Structures are given as structure tokens and as C-alpha cells.
NUVEX-364641 format. One record per residue (C-alpha): x, y negated, z negated; residue number from 1. Coordinates in Angstrom, 2 decimals, padded with zeros to 5 digits. Layout:
N
PT	X	Y	Z	NUM
...
***
This chain:
398
PT	-011.97	015.23	007.02	1
PT	-012.68	018.54	008.23	2
PT	-013.62	019.06	011.88	3
PT	-017.36	019.77	012.84	4
PT	-017.99	023.56	011.56	5
PT	-014.51	023.77	009.92	6
PT	-014.83	024.34	006.17	7
PT	-012.56	022.77	003.46	8
PT	-010.98	026.27	002.70	9
PT	-010.07	026.81	006.60	10
PT	-008.44	023.43	006.52	11
PT	-006.42	024.19	003.81	12
PT	-005.20	027.46	004.92	13
PT	-004.31	025.99	008.09	14
PT	-002.57	023.23	006.36	15
PT	-000.86	026.00	004.19	16
PT	000.66	027.70	007.28	17
PT	001.90	024.16	008.76	18
PT	003.76	023.38	005.54	19
PT	005.24	027.17	005.51	20
PT	006.25	026.16	009.25	21
PT	008.03	023.04	008.16	22
PT	010.10	024.82	005.41	23
PT	010.78	027.92	007.76	24
PT	012.35	025.75	010.17	25
PT	014.08	023.40	007.91	26
PT	015.90	026.33	006.47	27
PT	016.61	027.89	010.02	28
PT	017.84	024.64	012.07	29
PT	020.98	023.75	010.08	30
PT	021.67	027.66	009.18	31
PT	022.23	028.34	013.05	32
PT	024.81	025.99	013.05	33
PT	026.81	027.64	010.21	34
PT	028.04	030.78	011.92	35
PT	029.48	028.35	014.53	36
PT	031.74	026.31	012.06	37
PT	035.16	028.29	012.36	38
PT	035.07	027.76	016.18	39
PT	034.01	024.00	016.19	40
PT	036.95	023.79	013.39	41
PT	039.34	025.47	015.84	42
PT	038.30	023.92	019.25	43
PT	038.85	020.44	017.42	44
PT	042.12	021.60	015.93	45
PT	040.96	020.36	012.48	46
PT	043.14	021.31	009.48	47
PT	041.15	022.60	006.31	48
PT	041.09	019.06	004.83	49
PT	039.70	017.24	007.98	50
PT	037.08	019.86	008.49	51
PT	035.97	019.56	004.80	52
PT	035.92	015.83	005.32	53
PT	033.78	016.05	008.46	54
PT	031.38	018.63	007.07	55
PT	030.86	016.38	003.89	56
PT	029.30	014.00	005.99	57
PT	026.02	016.01	006.00	58
PT	025.60	015.49	002.03	59
PT	026.88	012.06	002.27	60
PT	024.13	011.41	004.82	61
PT	021.57	012.79	002.75	62
PT	022.62	010.77	-000.27	63
PT	022.67	007.60	001.82	64
PT	019.27	008.06	003.08	65
PT	017.28	009.85	000.57	66
PT	015.97	007.03	-001.54	67
PT	014.17	005.70	001.47	68
PT	011.73	008.94	001.75	69
PT	009.14	007.51	-000.77	70
PT	008.96	004.36	001.16	71
PT	008.73	006.08	004.52	72
PT	006.01	008.40	003.24	73
PT	003.66	005.53	001.95	74
PT	003.81	003.85	004.83	75
PT	003.74	006.67	007.56	76
PT	002.34	009.75	005.48	77
PT	004.56	012.85	004.50	78
PT	002.77	014.47	007.73	79
PT	004.36	012.36	010.10	80
PT	007.72	011.77	008.29	81
PT	008.53	015.68	007.83	82
PT	007.63	016.22	011.72	83
PT	009.58	013.33	012.77	84
PT	012.53	014.29	010.44	85
PT	012.52	017.91	011.56	86
PT	012.81	016.84	015.25	87
PT	015.67	014.71	014.14	88
PT	017.54	017.44	012.22	89
PT	017.17	019.66	015.86	90
PT	018.38	016.97	017.84	91
PT	021.79	015.92	015.67	92
PT	022.59	019.70	014.78	93
PT	022.75	020.40	018.59	94
PT	024.91	016.95	018.81	95
PT	027.32	018.42	015.97	96
PT	027.65	021.84	017.79	97
PT	029.11	020.05	020.65	98
PT	030.78	017.30	019.51	99
PT	034.19	016.62	021.25	100
PT	035.94	014.53	018.58	101
PT	035.81	014.97	014.97	102
PT	034.38	011.45	014.24	103
PT	031.34	012.51	016.76	104
PT	031.26	015.63	014.42	105
PT	030.86	013.72	011.37	106
PT	028.54	010.98	012.71	107
PT	026.29	013.61	013.90	108
PT	026.12	015.73	010.60	109
PT	025.76	012.29	008.65	110
PT	022.50	011.67	010.75	111
PT	021.31	015.28	010.48	112
PT	021.94	014.94	006.52	113
PT	019.98	011.65	006.45	114
PT	017.06	013.48	008.22	115
PT	017.36	016.69	006.19	116
PT	017.01	014.27	003.01	117
PT	013.80	012.56	004.17	118
PT	012.46	015.74	005.33	119
PT	012.86	017.65	002.36	120
PT	010.89	014.76	000.34	121
PT	008.33	014.93	002.92	122
PT	007.60	018.32	003.39	123
PT	007.44	019.01	-000.51	124
PT	005.22	016.19	-001.03	125
PT	002.87	017.59	001.51	126
PT	003.34	020.84	000.16	127
PT	002.34	019.48	-003.45	128
PT	-000.88	017.67	-001.55	129
PT	-002.05	020.92	-000.15	130
PT	-001.41	022.96	-003.95	131
PT	-003.76	020.20	-005.29	132
PT	-006.18	021.17	-003.01	133
PT	-005.49	024.81	-003.83	134
PT	-005.88	024.14	-007.53	135
PT	-003.07	026.77	-008.21	136
PT	000.54	027.27	-007.46	137
PT	001.67	027.81	-004.16	138
PT	004.87	025.80	-003.74	139
PT	007.23	028.38	-004.66	140
PT	005.86	030.31	-001.65	141
PT	007.26	027.55	000.53	142
PT	010.63	027.75	-000.84	143
PT	010.82	031.38	-000.14	144
PT	009.75	030.73	003.40	145
PT	012.71	028.10	003.42	146
PT	014.82	030.67	002.25	147
PT	013.80	033.21	004.83	148
PT	014.40	030.65	007.70	149
PT	018.10	030.17	006.55	150
PT	018.24	033.89	006.60	151
PT	016.69	033.76	010.08	152
PT	018.78	030.94	011.12	153
PT	022.04	032.65	010.21	154
PT	021.21	036.20	011.74	155
PT	020.43	033.76	015.17	156
PT	023.64	032.12	015.04	157
PT	025.54	035.34	014.45	158
PT	023.53	037.25	017.37	159
PT	024.30	034.14	019.80	160
PT	027.83	034.61	018.78	161
PT	027.62	038.21	019.39	162
PT	025.95	037.61	022.72	163
PT	028.38	035.11	023.83	164
PT	026.26	032.03	024.24	165
PT	027.72	028.80	024.34	166
PT	027.14	026.33	021.46	167
PT	025.26	024.04	023.78	168
PT	022.81	026.95	024.67	169
PT	022.27	028.56	021.47	170
PT	021.66	025.32	019.42	171
PT	019.61	023.83	022.17	172
PT	017.27	027.07	022.63	173
PT	017.11	026.98	018.44	174
PT	016.23	023.20	018.67	175
PT	013.75	023.94	021.22	176
PT	011.98	026.91	019.47	177
PT	011.75	025.70	015.81	178
PT	011.21	021.78	017.20	179
PT	008.52	023.40	019.26	180
PT	006.88	025.18	016.35	181
PT	006.92	022.05	014.27	182
PT	004.75	020.15	017.36	183
PT	002.47	023.21	017.67	184
PT	001.81	023.00	013.80	185
PT	002.35	019.47	012.79	186
PT	-001.58	018.69	013.76	187
PT	-002.83	021.46	011.39	188
PT	-001.07	019.39	008.34	189
PT	-003.82	017.45	006.02	190
PT	-004.98	014.24	007.51	191
PT	-005.27	010.53	005.83	192
PT	-003.04	009.20	003.47	193
PT	-001.32	011.39	000.93	194
PT	-002.11	008.92	-002.18	195
PT	-005.81	009.58	-002.00	196
PT	-005.34	012.73	-004.05	197
PT	-002.23	012.05	-006.05	198
PT	-002.40	011.73	-009.67	199
PT	-001.37	008.09	-009.55	200
PT	-004.37	007.19	-007.39	201
PT	-006.83	009.03	-009.61	202
PT	-005.28	007.65	-012.70	203
PT	-004.55	004.05	-011.50	204
PT	-001.05	004.35	-012.23	205
PT	001.81	003.11	-010.25	206
PT	004.46	000.97	-011.64	207
PT	003.35	000.96	-015.45	208
PT	005.74	003.73	-016.28	209
PT	006.70	003.68	-020.11	210
PT	010.36	005.02	-021.55	211
PT	008.91	008.36	-021.90	212
PT	008.25	008.87	-018.42	213
PT	011.54	007.96	-017.62	214
PT	013.38	010.23	-020.15	215
PT	011.07	013.13	-018.96	216
PT	012.42	012.19	-015.24	217
PT	015.99	012.14	-016.33	218
PT	014.94	015.68	-018.09	219
PT	013.75	017.18	-014.74	220
PT	016.73	015.69	-012.99	221
PT	019.13	017.80	-015.26	222
PT	016.98	020.99	-015.05	223
PT	017.43	020.35	-011.04	224
PT	021.17	019.77	-011.50	225
PT	021.22	022.92	-013.40	226
PT	019.90	024.94	-010.66	227
PT	022.06	023.35	-008.37	228
PT	025.28	024.53	-010.30	229
PT	023.89	028.19	-010.44	230
PT	023.00	028.04	-006.73	231
PT	026.74	026.63	-006.04	232
PT	028.14	029.49	-008.29	233
PT	025.57	032.28	-006.07	234
PT	026.69	031.14	-002.78	235
PT	030.35	029.47	-002.92	236
PT	031.88	031.52	-005.74	237
PT	030.45	034.91	-006.04	238
PT	032.37	036.24	-002.98	239
PT	035.97	034.79	-004.16	240
PT	035.10	035.87	-007.88	241
PT	034.52	039.43	-006.79	242
PT	037.40	039.49	-004.16	243
PT	040.12	037.72	-006.00	244
PT	039.29	038.36	-009.78	245
PT	037.85	041.85	-009.66	246
PT	039.62	043.08	-006.71	247
PT	036.56	044.14	-004.59	248
PT	037.26	044.66	-000.97	249
PT	036.25	041.95	001.70	250
PT	033.10	043.51	002.96	251
PT	031.94	044.65	-000.43	252
PT	032.72	041.03	-002.18	253
PT	029.93	039.57	-000.35	254
PT	027.49	041.75	-002.43	255
PT	027.47	039.08	-005.07	256
PT	026.12	036.59	-002.85	257
PT	023.71	039.07	-001.35	258
PT	022.35	039.90	-004.61	259
PT	021.84	036.22	-005.72	260
PT	020.26	035.61	-002.35	261
PT	017.98	038.37	-002.25	262
PT	017.01	037.93	-006.16	263
PT	016.25	034.38	-005.67	264
PT	013.94	035.04	-002.81	265
PT	011.94	037.58	-004.62	266
PT	011.68	035.33	-007.59	267
PT	010.39	032.79	-005.07	268
PT	007.87	035.19	-003.54	269
PT	006.27	036.21	-007.05	270
PT	007.04	032.84	-008.73	271
PT	003.73	031.54	-008.02	272
PT	001.93	034.31	-009.72	273
PT	004.09	033.88	-012.59	274
PT	003.63	030.06	-013.06	275
PT	-000.20	030.53	-012.75	276
PT	-000.35	033.32	-015.45	277
PT	002.32	032.04	-017.76	278
PT	002.97	028.35	-016.99	279
PT	005.70	026.52	-015.30	280
PT	007.68	025.53	-018.78	281
PT	007.33	029.49	-020.28	282
PT	008.83	030.67	-016.85	283
PT	011.47	028.28	-016.64	284
PT	012.60	028.76	-020.33	285
PT	012.51	032.56	-019.40	286
PT	014.56	032.25	-016.11	287
PT	016.87	030.13	-018.15	288
PT	017.70	032.66	-020.96	289
PT	018.07	035.19	-018.21	290
PT	020.46	033.25	-016.00	291
PT	022.36	032.81	-019.26	292
PT	022.20	036.18	-020.78	293
PT	023.04	038.05	-017.36	294
PT	026.15	036.05	-016.18	295
PT	027.12	035.65	-019.94	296
PT	026.98	039.57	-020.01	297
PT	028.97	040.03	-016.63	298
PT	031.65	037.37	-017.59	299
PT	032.10	038.87	-021.24	300
PT	032.31	042.50	-019.87	301
PT	033.54	042.00	-016.02	302
PT	032.94	045.33	-014.19	303
PT	031.78	045.04	-010.16	304
PT	028.09	046.35	-010.72	305
PT	027.60	044.12	-013.91	306
PT	028.72	041.13	-012.09	307
PT	026.47	041.95	-009.13	308
PT	023.76	042.33	-011.58	309
PT	024.87	039.20	-013.16	310
PT	024.47	037.15	-010.08	311
PT	020.99	038.75	-009.32	312
PT	019.99	037.77	-012.77	313
PT	020.84	034.36	-012.14	314
PT	019.29	034.10	-008.63	315
PT	015.91	035.49	-010.09	316
PT	016.27	032.96	-013.16	317
PT	016.57	030.14	-011.13	318
PT	014.08	030.67	-008.35	319
PT	011.35	028.67	-009.61	320
PT	013.34	025.76	-011.28	321
PT	013.38	023.48	-008.29	322
PT	009.83	023.80	-007.26	323
PT	008.45	023.19	-010.69	324
PT	011.07	020.21	-011.07	325
PT	009.43	018.79	-008.04	326
PT	005.94	019.54	-008.96	327
PT	006.36	017.77	-012.37	328
PT	008.26	014.92	-011.18	329
PT	005.28	014.19	-008.46	330
PT	003.02	014.06	-011.16	331
PT	004.46	011.83	-013.78	332
PT	002.19	008.60	-014.60	333
PT	003.18	005.47	-014.25	334
PT	005.09	005.93	-011.15	335
PT	004.16	005.34	-007.41	336
PT	003.39	008.18	-005.26	337
PT	006.45	009.75	-003.99	338
PT	008.71	008.10	-006.27	339
PT	009.40	010.89	-008.77	340
PT	009.83	013.51	-006.20	341
PT	012.25	011.26	-004.33	342
PT	014.28	010.23	-007.09	343
PT	014.62	013.77	-008.33	344
PT	015.74	015.19	-004.98	345
PT	018.26	012.43	-004.47	346
PT	019.91	012.83	-007.78	347
PT	019.53	016.95	-007.00	348
PT	021.94	016.40	-004.29	349
PT	024.47	014.70	-006.40	350
PT	024.49	018.09	-008.28	351
PT	024.95	020.06	-005.18	352
PT	027.93	018.03	-004.07	353
PT	029.37	017.84	-007.79	354
PT	029.19	021.35	-008.89	355
PT	031.79	022.86	-006.43	356
PT	034.16	020.00	-007.48	357
PT	033.58	020.97	-011.30	358
PT	033.77	024.94	-010.96	359
PT	036.93	024.25	-008.82	360
PT	038.77	021.97	-011.57	361
PT	037.88	024.49	-014.36	362
PT	039.02	027.55	-012.36	363
PT	042.42	025.84	-011.33	364
PT	042.88	024.96	-014.92	365
PT	041.57	028.21	-016.80	366
PT	040.74	030.60	-013.98	367
PT	037.47	031.25	-011.95	368
PT	036.06	033.46	-014.56	369
PT	036.05	030.36	-017.03	370
PT	034.67	028.29	-014.35	371
PT	031.73	030.56	-013.75	372
PT	030.70	029.69	-017.47	373
PT	029.08	026.74	-015.80	374
PT	026.29	029.15	-014.93	375
PT	025.69	030.17	-018.44	376
PT	025.75	026.48	-019.67	377
PT	023.37	025.84	-017.08	378
PT	020.87	028.39	-018.11	379
PT	021.07	027.58	-021.61	380
PT	020.43	024.00	-020.62	381
PT	017.17	024.82	-018.77	382
PT	016.03	026.78	-021.83	383
PT	016.39	023.57	-024.08	384
PT	014.99	021.08	-021.38	385
PT	011.99	023.35	-020.38	386
PT	009.72	021.14	-022.23	387
PT	010.12	018.54	-019.75	388
PT	007.88	020.68	-017.36	389
PT	004.10	020.95	-018.00	390
PT	002.99	023.94	-020.26	391
PT	000.43	024.99	-017.84	392
PT	000.27	023.85	-013.91	393
PT	-002.60	021.07	-013.58	394
PT	-003.07	020.52	-010.20	395
PT	-006.67	019.29	-009.15	396
PT	-008.71	019.85	-006.28	397
PT	-009.75	016.84	-004.24	398
***
């Protein structure tokens, strides 16, 4: 309930600000650790394989704990779970940064990944709850804030290295700042049980899903996995492709990654307006086509400007896919509140783990140019599967 003299509109705006703080913090905390990876690897005297196994503990923890998110949200509410999970990430990122053995590093990353998976579902569930109160799409703006947080975290980490701060000092300060932000804004999140405004509560569903619902959920998972494949191409392979396949000098080779990330951020900034005007289905189908056409042209006629433009097209094309898939999964009838969102998020993480392996195998067999055809295939898959998304967003004001 709103406090004395406080309108529902004011409360909703404050809740939106608090959810944005959650997304910003979630993007920034782990990104602070990434620039310190080379020195962690050197200090622990790890080989490439040993370091790879250690950092793989983060997605392993996420996969292990991810399915528990729905139960935790129903029992403790998304607001509490999101705040608690964020604080967990903050603590274990610090512990990972100062770990003195490979086992301690992997253990800290495992728990951080588990906290991240649960927080991811909780903050999106609460964001979708706020969106239902707004009666229009706002979920893409939260994901845009996450992208900004990741950029902020990476820049903070780089600045800490330039200033000569120890990992303990740097990561402790980051944990205190971003953890404090979440604690300050947490009380602004919506009070009460999440399921009161959930579609399942209004329709009486919650355990009677038919085959059509599960097929729709499967299609949404495939859309999310396609997004994961494209995002991995932009983050993992763009720089390598420009440097090794097109002969671009090292500093300029990062232009593909920068173009991809910038275009995705822009797409998320404007994504809510596009969704409100054209609907999630139409935006996703157009985005899938743009991704396939842009990268298809870049790979078919490989030039440096064309390749950078192709990665930018892919970043813009997939910008709204995961928010749209999460929204639709959370709206599926016959599923208990939080179940569709949890299952989608968990299976999506398998896509993020498997995508680099798939591209790497194809690249070893036929070259990285052939491996990046997975981006084209993913764009086409989204175009074909877009019917799984609602033709128009249908949030309902409580």
C-alpha cells in the first residue's frame, strides 16, 4: 500500500528507480572483477586450461542454483531475494578477487554465480511486476541500465588498476558502494506478495498448463538461446575475427565488440517505445531479420567497415529479445508465478555456456567465418519463432 499522502504513481516511479538500481548494480559488480582476471591468473600461476576451469565455476554455480529462484521468490518475495542475492554477489566477488588458491577462486565464483542466477530472476520478476502497474513496456529500459552498469564496472576496474589499487581495496570499495546503493533503494521496491498482480493470480491458473503452453515455453527458450548465441559472437569472437581473419590491428580490432555493445544499448534504450508501438512479436521478427541480413552480408562480402556494421546490426537486432522472452514466459497461463521466468532464465544460461563451444568447434573445422554463420542462423530462427511472443504487450495495471 502507498504511504500517507503518497500516490500510486509516485510509488510506482520509486519502485522503477529501485529496480533500475538493482540492474545497474548487477551489471557493475561482476564487471569490476573482469579487468583483474589477468593478474589473478598470474598471481595464482594458472595455465590457460586451469584458469578456464576456475572461471567456469561462475556459470556452473548459476546452473546449479538457478531453478531454485521461483521457490525462493514465492516464499520470500522478489524484492527481498533480489536485494539479498545482490549482496551475496558483492561479497563473493570480493572473495574471488583475493582468493589465494585456485580452489578458493573457483568456490567463490561458484557461489557468486549461484547468487547471480537467483538475483537475475528476482530482479526481472520485480521489474515485470512494476511493468504491469505501468501498463506499458519498461522492461527493456532495465536491461539498458544493466548494460550501462557493466560498462561502468569495467571502467571502474580499469581505473583501479591504473591507480594502483590492490584487488582487496578496489573490490571492497565497489562492494560497499553498490551494496549500499541496493540497501538504500531496496525499501522503495513494491511491498506485498508478487503473485497478487501476476496473471496466474487473476486467472486462477497455477499448475494446469497444457501442451501448448509448454511448446510456447520451448519456443521462448529457443529465442533466448538464439540471443545468447548472438551475444556470445559479439563479446567473444568479434575481436578475434577482425584481428585474425581480416588482419585488423589489435586496438582497432575491438571496434566490432564496441559496435555490438553500443548498438545493443541503443536498442534497449528505444526498445520499450518500439514494443509499445509495434508489439513484441513484430519487433522480435524485425530484429531477427536485421541480425541475419546484417551478419549475412558482412560474412558474404567481408570488409572491415561491413563487418563492424554487421556486428552493430546484430547487437541492435537482438536488443529486445531476452526482455521480450522473459515477459512472455512470465505471462504463460497454467504455470505458477515465477516458474516460466525461472525455467527460461535457467535454460538460457545453458545457451551462454554452449554457444562459444559450438562456434569454436565449427571454427576449428572450417574457420571462424563459418563459425559466425551461427549468428545468421540464430537471426533466422528468431524470425521463425517470433509467433511465440505476444502480438501486443498485454500488461494490466493492478
